[in-house]
C-alpha positions in Angstrom: -8.7 -17.4 -12.9 -6.1 -19.8 -11.6 -7.1 -23.2 -10.0 -4.0 -24.6 -8.3 -4.0 -28.1 -6.8 -1.6 -29.6 -4.3 0.5 -32.6 -5.2 -1.6 -33.4 -8.3 0.3 -35.6 -10.8 -0.5 -36.2 -14.4 -1.9 -39.6 -13.6 -5.0 -38.0 -12.0 -6.1 -36.0 -15.0 -7.8 -39.0 -16.6 -10.2 -39.0 -13.6 -11.2 -35.4 -14.0 -13.7 -34.9 -16.8 -13.9 -31.1 -16.5 -10.1 -30.8 -16.7 -10.1 -33.2 -19.7 -12.7 -30.9 -21.3 -10.3 -28.0 -20.7 -7.8 -29.9 -22.8 -10.3 -30.2 -25.6 -11.4 -26.6 -25.4 -8.0 -25.1 -24.8 -4.3 -25.6 -24.8 -2.1 -28.0 -22.7 1.5 -27.4 -21.8 3.0 -30.9 -21.9 6.4 -29.8 -20.6 5.6 -27.6 -17.7 7.9 -28.0 -14.6 8.1 -27.0 -11.0 11.2 -25.2 -9.7 11.1 -27.6 -6.8 8.8 -30.6 -6.1 7.9 -29.2 -2.7 4.9 -27.0 -1.7 6.4 -23.8 -0.3 9.3 -23.2 -2.7 7.1 -24.1 -5.7 4.2 -21.8 -4.6 6.6 -19.0 -3.9 8.0 -19.3 -7.4 4.4 -19.3 -8.8 3.5 -16.1 -6.9 6.7 -14.2 -7.5 8.1 -15.4 -10.8 11.5 -16.1 -9.2 13.6 -19.2 -8.6 14.2 -20.4 -5.1 17.7 -19.0 -5.1 16.2 -15.5 -5.6 13.2 -15.9 -3.2 15.3 -17.6 -0.4 12.5 -20.2 0.0 13.9 -23.7 -0.5 12.0 -25.8 2.1 8.7 -25.7 4.1 10.1 -24.5 7.4 13.2 -23.2 9.1 15.6 -20.5 8.1 15.5 -21.4 4.4 11.8 -22.1 4.0 8.1 -21.7 4.9 6.1 -18.5 5.4 8.8 -17.1 7.7 11.5 -17.2 5.0 8.9 -15.9 2.5 8.2 -12.8 4.6 11.9 -12.3 5.7 13.0 -12.1 2.0 10.2 -9.6 1.2 8.5 -11.9 -1.3 5.0 -10.7 -0.5 5.4 -7.4 -2.5 6.6 -9.4 -5.5 3.4 -11.4 -6.0 1.1 -10.8 -8.9 -1.8 -9.7 -6.6 -0.6 -6.1 -5.9 0.4 -5.5 -9.5 -2.9 -6.6 -10.9 -4.8 -4.7 -8.3 -3.0 -1.5 -9.2 -4.0 -2.2 -12.8 -7.7 -2.1 -11.9 -8.4 -5.8 -11.2 -10.4 -7.1 -8.3 -8.1 -9.7 -6.8 -8.9 -12.8 -4.8 -7.0 -15.5 -3.1 -8.6 -18.6 -1.6 -7.5 -21.8 0.0 -3.9 -22.7 0.7 -1.2 -20.0 0.8 2.2 -21.1 2.1 3.4 -23.6 4.7 3.7 -22.0 8.1 1.0 -19.4 7.4 -1.7 -19.3 10.1 -5.1 -17.5 9.7 -4.7 -15.8 13.1 -1.2 -14.4 12.4 -1.2 -10.6 13.0 2.3 -9.9 11.6 2.6 -6.8 13.8 -0.9 -5.5 13.1 -3.9 -5.3 15.4 -6.0 -8.0 13.7 -5.5 -11.2 11.6 -3.2 -10.1 8.8 -4.3 -9.8 5.1 -1.5 -9.2 2.7 -1.8 -6.0 0.6 -2.9 -6.4 -3.0 -5.9 -8.7 -2.4 -9.6 -7.5 -2.4 -10.8 -10.9 -1.2 -8.8 -13.1 1.2 -10.2 -16.5 2.3 -7.1 -18.5 3.4 -6.6 -21.5 5.6 -3.6 -22.8 7.6 -3.9 -26.5 8.2 -6.7 -27.5 5.7 -5.3 -30.8 4.7 -8.0 -32.8 6.5 -10.7 -30.7 4.6 -12.5 -30.4 8.0 -11.9 -28.7 11.3 -9.9 -25.7 10.0 -10.0 -22.0 10.3 -10.2 -19.4 7.4 -8.9 -15.9 7.6 -11.8 -14.3 5.8 -10.7 -10.7 5.1 -9.2 -10.2 8.5 -11.6 -12.3 10.6 -10.8 -15.9 11.7 -13.8 -18.1 11.0 -13.8 -21.7 12.3 -15.3 -24.6 10.3 -16.2 -28.0 11.7 -17.0 -31.5 10.6 -20.4 -31.0 8.9 -20.6 -32.0 5.2 -21.1 -28.4 4.3 -17.7 -27.6 5.9 -15.8 -29.7 3.4 -13.1 -27.2 2.4 -13.0 -27.7 -1.4 -16.8 -27.1 -1.6 -16.5 -24.0 0.7 -13.8 -22.6 -1.7 -16.1 -23.4 -4.7 -18.9 -21.4 -3.1 -16.7 -18.5 -2.2 -15.2 -18.5 -5.7 -18.6 -18.4 -7.4 -19.6 -15.5 -5.1 -16.5 -13.6 -6.0 -17.2 -14.0 -9.7 -20.7 -12.8 -9.1 -19.7 -9.7 -7.2 -17.0 -8.9 -9.8 -19.6 -9.1 -12.5 -22.0 -6.8 -10.6 -19.2 -4.3 -10.1 -18.4 -4.6 -13.8 -14.7 -5.0 -13.0 -12.1 -7.4 -14.3 -10.9 -9.9 -11.8 -8.0 -12.2 -11.0 -8.8 -15.1 -8.7 -6.5 -17.9 -7.4 -8.3 -20.8 -5.8 -5.7 -23.1 -4.2 -7.0 -26.4 -3.0 -5.4 -28.7 -0.5 -6.6 -31.7 -2.5 -5.2 -34.2 -3.4 -2.5 -33.7 -0.8 -2.6 -36.4 2.0 -4.7 -37.4 3.8 -6.6 -37.0 0.5 -10.0 -36.7 2.2 -12.8 -37.0 -0.4 -16.1 -35.1 -0.3 -18.9 -37.2 1.4 -20.5 -37.8 -2.0 -17.3 -39.3 -3.4 -16.3 -41.6 -0.5 -17.5 -44.8 -2.2 -16.5 -44.0 -5.8 -13.9 -45.9 -7.8 -14.1 -49.1 -5.8 -11.2 -51.4 -6.4 -9.1 -48.8 -8.2 -5.4 -49.6 -8.3 -2.4 -47.3 -8.9 -1.0 -47.2 -12.4 2.2 -49.2 -12.9 4.6 -47.6 -15.4 7.8 -49.2 -16.5 9.5 -47.5 -13.6 7.2 -49.0 -11.0 9.2 -51.0 -8.5 12.3 -50.8 -10.7 15.7 -49.9 -9.4 17.6 -47.2 -11.2 20.7 -48.5 -12.9 23.8 -46.8 -11.6 21.6 -45.1 -9.0 22.9 -42.4 -6.7 23.8 -43.5 -3.1 20.6 -42.1 -1.5 18.6 -44.7 -3.5 20.7 -47.7 -2.5 18.6 -48.3 0.6 15.5 -48.8 -1.5 14.4 -52.4 -1.5 11.7 -53.9 -3.8 8.2 -53.0 -2.8 6.6 -55.5 -0.5 3.1 -56.7 -1.3 1.6 -54.8 1.7 3.4 -51.6 0.4 1.9 -52.1 -3.1 -1.5 -52.5 -1.5 -1.0 -49.3 0.4 0.0 -47.5 -2.7 -3.2 -48.7 -4.4 -5.3 -47.5 -1.4 -3.7 -44.1 -1.4 -4.0 -43.6 -5.1 -7.7 -44.4 -5.0 -8.1 -41.8 -2.2 -6.2 -39.2 -4.3 -8.6 -39.9 -7.2 -11.6 -39.5 -4.9 -10.3 -36.3 -3.4 -10.0 -34.6 -6.8 -13.6 -35.2 -7.7 -14.7 -32.2 -5.7 -11.9 -30.1 -7.4 -13.3 -31.2 -10.8 -16.8 -30.4 -9.7 -15.6 -26.9 -8.6 -14.1 -26.2 -12.1 -17.5 -27.1 -13.6 -19.3 -24.8 -11.2 -16.9 -21.9 -12.0 -17.3 -22.4 -15.7 -21.1 -22.4 -15.3 -21.0 -19.3 -13.2 -18.9 -17.5 -15.8 -21.4 -18.6 -18.5 -24.4 -17.4 -16.4 -22.7 -14.0 -15.8 -21.8 -13.6 -19.5 -18.1 -13.7 -18.7 -17.0 -17.0 -20.2 -15.7 -15.6 -23.5 -13.6 -13.0 -21.7 -12.1 -15.1 -19.0 -8.9 -17.2 -18.9 -9.0 -20.3 -16.8 -5.7 -21.9 -15.9 -5.5 -25.2 -14.1 -2.3 -26.6 -12.6 -0.4 -28.1 -9.7 2.4 -27.1 -7.4 4.3 -30.3 -7.9 3.8 -34.0 -8.8 3.9 -37.1 -6.8 5.6 -40.5 -7.1 4.1 -43.8 -6.0 6.4 -46.7 -6.4 8.4 -45.5 -9.4 12.2 -46.1 -8.9 11.1 -48.1 -5.8 10.4 -44.8 -4.2 7.7 -44.9 -1.5 4.9 -42.3 -2.0 6.3 -38.8 -1.9 8.0 -36.1 -4.0 11.1 -33.9 -3.8 13.1 -35.7 -6.6 14.1 -34.2 -10.0 12.3 -37.0 -11.9 9.4 -36.2 -14.1 6.9 -37.9 -11.8 7.6 -35.1 -9.3 8.5 -32.0 -11.4 6.5 -32.4 -14.7 3.0 -31.2 -13.8 -0.2 -30.4 -15.7 -1.0 -27.0 -17.0 -4.1 -26.3 -19.1 -5.5 -23.0 -20.3 -8.8 -22.0 -21.8 -9.9 -18.5 -22.7 -10.0 -15.8 -25.4 -8.2 -16.8 -28.6 -6.6 -19.9 -27.0 -6.6 -22.6 -29.6 -8.7 -25.7 -28.9 -7.1 -29.1 -28.5 -3.5 -27.7 -28.9 -0.4 -29.0 -27.1 2.6 -26.8 -26.4 5.9 -28.7 -26.0 8.1 -25.7 -25.3 9.7 -25.9 -21.9 7.7 -23.9 -19.4 8.0 -23.5 -15.6 6.2 -22.2 -12.6 8.3 -19.0 -12.6 6.4 -18.2 -15.8 3.0 -17.9 -14.1 3.6 -14.4 -12.5 4.7 -12.7 -15.8 2.0 -14.6 -17.7 -0.8 -13.3 -15.5 0.6 -9.8 -15.7 1.0 -10.0 -19.4 -2.6 -11.2 -19.9 -3.8 -8.2 -17.8 -1.8 -5.8 -20.0 0.8 -5.2 -17.3 4.5 -5.3 -18.2 6.2 -7.8 -16.0 9.0 -6.3 -13.9 12.6 -7.1 -15.0 13.1 -8.8 -11.7 11.1 -11.9 -12.6 13.2 -14.9 -13.6 10.4 -16.4 -15.8 8.7 -15.1 -19.0 5.2 -14.8 -20.2 3.5 -17.9 -21.7 0.9 -15.6 -23.3 2.3 -16.0 -26.9 2.5 -19.8 -26.6 -0.9 -20.1 -25.2 -2.3 -18.2 -28.1 -0.7 -20.4 -30.7 2.2 -18.1 -31.5 5.8 -19.3 -31.9 8.4 -17.7 -29.7 11.9 -17.0 -31.1 14.8 -18.0 -29.0 12.8 -19.8 -26.4 14.6 -21.5 -23.5 16.5 -24.8 -23.9 16.5 -25.7 -20.2 14.6 -25.2 -17.0 16.1 -25.2 -13.5 15.1 -27.4 -10.5 16.7 -26.7 -7.2 16.1 -28.5 -3.9 17.4 -28.3 -0.4 17.3 -31.5 1.7 15.2 -30.8 4.7 15.3 -32.6 8.0 12.0 -34.3 8.8 10.0 -32.3 11.3 6.7 -33.3 12.9 4.9 -30.2 11.8 5.9 -30.5 8.1 3.1 -32.3 6.1 5.6 -33.1 3.4 8.3 -34.6 5.7 9.9 -37.6 4.0 11.4 -40.4 6.2 14.8 -41.4 4.8 13.6 -45.0 4.0 11.1 -43.7 1.5 13.7 -42.0 -0.6 14.7 -38.5 0.4 17.3 -36.9 -1.9 20.1 -34.8 -0.6 20.4 -31.2 -1.7 20.7 -30.9 -5.5 20.3 -28.7 -8.5 19.0 -30.1 -11.8 18.5 -29.1 -15.4 15.7 -30.5 -17.6 15.9 -30.0 -21.4 13.5 -31.4 -24.0 15.6 -34.6 -24.2 17.6 -35.0 -21.0 17.7 -34.6 -17.2 21.0 -33.7 -15.5 21.3 -33.6 -11.7 24.2 -32.4 -9.5 24.0 -33.4 -5.9 25.7 -31.5 -3.1 27.6 -34.7 -2.1 29.3 -34.7 -5.6 27.2 -37.4 -7.2 25.7 -36.9 -10.7 22.8 -38.2 -12.7 22.1 -38.0 -16.5 19.2 -39.5 -18.4 18.8 -39.5 -22.1 15.0 -39.2 -22.4 14.7 -40.3 -26.1 15.8 -43.8 -25.2 15.0 -43.7 -21.5 11.8 -41.7 -20.9 11.2 -43.3 -17.4 14.7 -42.1 -16.3 15.9 -45.5 -15.2 19.5 -45.6 -16.6 21.8 -43.1 -15.1 24.4 -42.5 -17.7 26.4 -39.8 -15.9 29.6 -41.9 -15.8 29.6 -42.3 -19.6 29.5 -38.6 -20.4 32.7 -37.1 -21.9 34.6 -34.4 -20.1 33.4 -31.9 -22.6 29.7 -32.9 -22.1 30.1 -32.8 -18.3 31.7 -29.3 -18.6 28.9 -28.0 -20.8 26.1 -29.3 -18.6 27.8 -28.0 -15.5 28.3 -24.6 -17.1 24.6 -24.2 -18.1 23.4 -25.5 -14.7 25.7 -23.1 -12.8 24.5 -20.2 -14.9 20.9 -21.0 -14.2 21.6 -21.3 -10.4 23.2 -17.8 -10.5 20.8 -16.0 -12.8 18.8 -13.1 -11.5 16.0 -11.4 -13.4 14.5 -11.8 -16.8 17.4 -10.9 -19.0 20.0 -12.9 -16.9 17.8 -16.0 -16.7 16.8 -15.9 -20.3 20.5 -16.0 -21.3 21.3 -18.7 -18.8 18.5 -21.0 -20.1 20.3 -21.4 -23.5 22.4 -24.5 -23.5 26.0 -24.6 -24.6 26.9 -27.0 -27.4 
């Protein structure tokens, strides 16, 4: 079972007791990264196990992004749902699918479209407000209103517990993804949580309201945060915390349902996020899309059979690994076309020989559009197109305009001192060589070879 949140950064985990309990009962991947800190490309990588340059999904809309690009590039047949269904699993998908998806879309059929490979399909289009949304419920569009019982995260929790129950009755193994819209803006909390955490302020790391030394040109417009902006960051952070309380409640309900059905000891629960979120770091106004750890290093916790308790895995992992991991746990050999690799061995406490040295982040600058919930006004800090490579001790970024960034994380964990200009010619060549290989890799063998750094 996979609980995927939207825009949840590491700084929210301390407010989620059931997630913290997962850390105690299971294993945490501390160095798990998104291929792009943007909803649609990241979710496409999660579903398919492929990098954006192989899915063709780089943004949330237009020719190179969104649901349209996802379908145009035939990504639907690559998702883990059909493969697990063929292996005998009951499969379910609930909540947020991909930007641009609409519950009433027919895709050339005679009724609202349900992708093949899913036994249960309860998916929204615009569910960000948590109210006044439609769900495609197995081919029927069902509207929900403004009543407390219509709160989307709670609706998903009920549907998920029902799916677990029906799977238990059928005595069939299941794979369920529950993808919440929380804590994505507007970060609407459940009615019961509206008055929680009064006076809560956003955390201020060493990077908060600090300009990057030798910053790339796109950051030069960033002025110090004004008092009213800091106050707004505090307000938005508190809303984010309140909005994930219902997600945390849902995890507790799902765990209890598994216990009640006698399935707890046989079920893996994976908790994660599609991307992170910055709030004032590097003087960046609230948003994402950068290659910094605030945006691409996201939580991943796993509990389940033979998963060691309280363990932390520091090997580099990435969202392209989720598809082959789920297939591996189900006893299905991942196809050679996936770019990631299974985390099954690592999550069971085993060491992996010749593990990757680097992960790839690739991002296309998207023009702001009124229908894109992630549109970033230029003044907030909106990077140009780039490709980046994260290792265990460095971050290297190549922008399409020719600028470069390099951060040595041992001495600069907050990524505040761009040292690209001080790299030797040999260092620059080696970094460029590995990054280019990652950008061109295709399939498990190719991407595994590309992820080994040259020294």
